[in-house]
C-alpha positions in Angstrom: 237.1 116.2 124.3 237.5 117.0 128.0 238.6 120.6 128.3 240.1 122.4 131.4 239.0 126.0 131.3 241.0 128.7 133.1 239.5 132.2 133.3 242.2 134.5 134.5 241.1 137.6 136.4 242.8 140.3 138.5 241.1 139.0 141.7 240.5 135.3 141.1 241.3 132.6 138.6 238.3 130.4 137.9 238.9 126.8 136.9 236.4 124.3 135.6 236.0 121.2 133.5 232.8 120.1 131.8 230.6 123.0 132.7 230.1 126.4 134.3 228.7 125.3 137.6 230.7 125.8 140.8 234.2 126.6 139.3 237.2 126.4 141.6 238.5 129.9 142.5 242.1 130.6 143.0 243.1 134.0 144.4 245.2 136.1 142.0 246.5 139.6 142.2 249.7 141.6 141.4 252.0 138.8 142.3 250.3 136.1 140.1 252.5 135.2 137.2 252.0 132.5 134.6 254.3 130.1 136.3 252.5 130.4 139.6 249.1 130.2 137.8 250.1 126.9 136.2 251.3 125.5 139.5 248.2 126.5 141.4 245.9 125.2 138.7 247.6 121.9 138.4 247.6 121.5 142.2 243.9 122.3 142.4 243.0 119.9 139.5 245.3 117.0 140.3 243.6 113.8 139.0 241.3 115.6 136.6 241.2 113.8 133.2 241.4 116.7 130.8 242.8 116.5 127.3 243.2 120.1 126.4 243.3 123.5 128.1 241.6 126.9 127.3 242.8 130.1 129.0 240.9 133.3 129.0 243.6 136.0 129.3 242.9 139.6 130.5 244.7 141.4 127.7 245.5 141.3 124.0 246.3 137.9 122.4 248.2 137.3 119.2 248.8 133.9 117.5 247.2 132.2 120.4 249.4 133.6 123.1 249.4 136.7 125.3 250.8 139.7 123.3 251.4 142.1 126.3 251.8 141.6 130.0 248.6 142.1 132.0 248.0 145.3 134.0 246.7 143.8 137.2 248.9 140.7 137.5 252.5 139.9 137.7 254.8 139.7 134.7 255.9 136.6 132.8 252.8 135.7 130.7 254.0 136.6 127.2 256.9 134.2 126.7 255.6 131.4 129.0 255.4 127.9 127.5 251.8 126.9 128.3 251.8 123.6 126.5 254.9 122.5 128.3 253.6 123.6 131.7 250.4 121.6 131.4 251.7 118.8 129.2 248.6 119.3 127.1 247.6 121.4 124.0 246.7 124.9 125.2 244.7 127.6 123.5 244.8 131.2 124.9 242.2 133.8 123.9 241.2 137.2 125.2 238.9 136.8 128.2 236.2 138.9 126.7 236.4 136.8 123.5 236.0 133.6 125.5 232.9 134.9 127.2 231.5 136.1 123.9 232.0 132.7 122.5 230.0 131.2 125.3 227.3 133.9 125.0 226.7 133.7 121.3 223.1 133.1 120.2 223.3 133.7 116.4 223.4 136.6 114.0 225.8 139.5 114.6 226.6 139.9 118.3 228.7 142.6 119.9 230.0 141.6 123.4 231.2 144.3 125.9 232.7 143.4 129.2 232.1 146.0 131.9 234.7 145.5 134.6 237.8 147.2 135.7 238.4 148.0 132.1 236.4 147.4 128.9 236.5 144.0 127.2 235.1 143.6 123.7 234.5 140.9 121.0 232.3 140.5 118.0 230.7 137.4 116.5 229.2 137.6 113.0 227.5 134.6 111.6 229.5 132.2 113.7 232.9 133.9 113.2 234.6 135.1 116.4 236.7 138.3 116.2 238.4 139.5 119.4 238.4 143.3 119.6 240.5 145.8 121.4 238.3 148.9 121.7 239.1 150.0 125.2 241.8 152.4 124.4 240.3 154.0 121.3 239.6 157.8 121.7 236.1 158.6 122.9 235.9 162.3 124.1 237.8 165.0 125.9 241.1 163.2 125.3 239.9 160.1 127.1 239.3 156.6 125.9 236.2 154.4 126.0 237.6 152.6 129.0 238.2 155.9 130.8 234.5 156.5 130.7 232.8 153.1 131.0 235.4 151.2 133.0 235.7 151.3 136.7 237.6 154.6 136.7 234.7 156.2 134.8 232.2 154.9 137.3 234.2 156.3 140.2 234.8 159.6 138.6 231.3 160.2 137.1 228.9 158.5 139.5 226.4 155.8 138.5 223.9 157.9 136.5 226.4 159.7 134.3 228.4 156.5 133.9 225.3 154.7 132.7 224.6 157.4 130.2 228.1 157.0 128.7 227.7 153.2 128.7 224.5 153.6 126.7 226.1 156.1 124.3 229.1 153.8 123.8 226.8 150.8 123.2 224.9 152.8 120.6 228.0 154.0 118.8 229.6 150.6 118.6 226.4 148.8 117.8 225.7 151.0 114.8 229.4 151.1 113.7 229.7 147.3 113.7 226.1 146.8 112.5 225.4 144.4 115.3 222.0 142.8 115.7 222.2 142.8 119.4 224.7 143.6 122.3 225.5 141.2 125.1 227.0 142.7 128.2 229.2 140.8 130.7 231.5 141.7 133.6 230.9 142.6 137.3 229.8 146.2 136.7 226.7 145.1 134.8 225.1 144.9 138.3 225.4 148.7 138.5 223.1 149.2 135.4 219.5 150.3 136.0 217.5 149.2 133.0 218.9 148.5 129.5 218.3 150.0 126.0 216.4 147.9 123.4 218.6 145.2 121.8 220.9 145.0 124.8 220.9 142.2 127.4 223.1 141.0 130.2 224.7 137.6 129.9 225.8 135.2 132.6 229.5 135.5 133.5 229.7 131.7 133.7 229.4 131.8 129.9 233.2 132.3 129.9 233.6 128.7 131.0 231.2 127.5 128.2 233.3 129.6 125.8 236.4 127.8 126.8 234.8 124.5 126.1 233.5 125.6 122.7 237.0 127.0 121.8 238.0 123.3 121.1 234.9 122.6 119.1 236.1 125.0 116.4 239.0 125.9 114.2 241.0 128.8 115.5 242.9 131.1 113.2 246.6 131.6 114.0 246.4 135.2 113.0 243.5 136.7 114.8 242.0 133.8 116.8 238.6 133.9 115.2 236.6 130.7 115.6 233.6 129.4 113.8 230.9 128.7 116.4 227.4 127.4 116.5 224.7 128.9 118.7 223.9 127.0 121.9 221.7 123.9 121.5 218.9 125.7 123.4 218.7 128.2 120.6 217.2 125.4 118.5 219.7 125.2 115.7 218.6 128.2 113.6 219.1 130.7 116.3 217.9 134.3 115.9 219.1 137.3 117.8 217.1 138.4 120.8 214.3 140.8 119.9 215.1 144.5 120.1 
């Protein structure tokens, strides 16, 4: 199946079909709503022979559709008819979950996206479970996102911010009994060294995740998907060594 993958971000919308190399970038921002997104994407991909669409959405997703309006984009995403707009079947998943799906290498993997906020997803033995950990209480009346998101970096400075990133990783890794942790997002570039069992993935894995979303069965309730490790893992993939 030929899948058009749309990775929606607060600065750019990345669009690709068939692979993660050289995606088209469409500028987004606070005026970008779902109607305009669909129009811009269809204009940029006119003539592309896709059969289905995957959308990575920067916010909670329920029953395969956005559950709340995004913080850094325009309104109008929740009740939008995506299938009608593209005249193709459309699957929407949280953007962190889509990147996790493309990053999975077997075992029990926790994915954390370090960007403006904190994205999260968990894959256990091939089952994808999108998470919403960003706004859980962490310390001093603040959330995980307040400490390890961009606001935390700006408030704390790089060294203190990284210490909290490492603490949050350790707490969540043990709490979810993850074999390893995969990090994504633009702020991974700010990290200096990583704890054992933690690695930085390629942000292009979001595109791969969008393709793999149609290779699996997605639950209507929570959007988990059964996934296989990448072919490069050699079938019986094992987690990266600690």
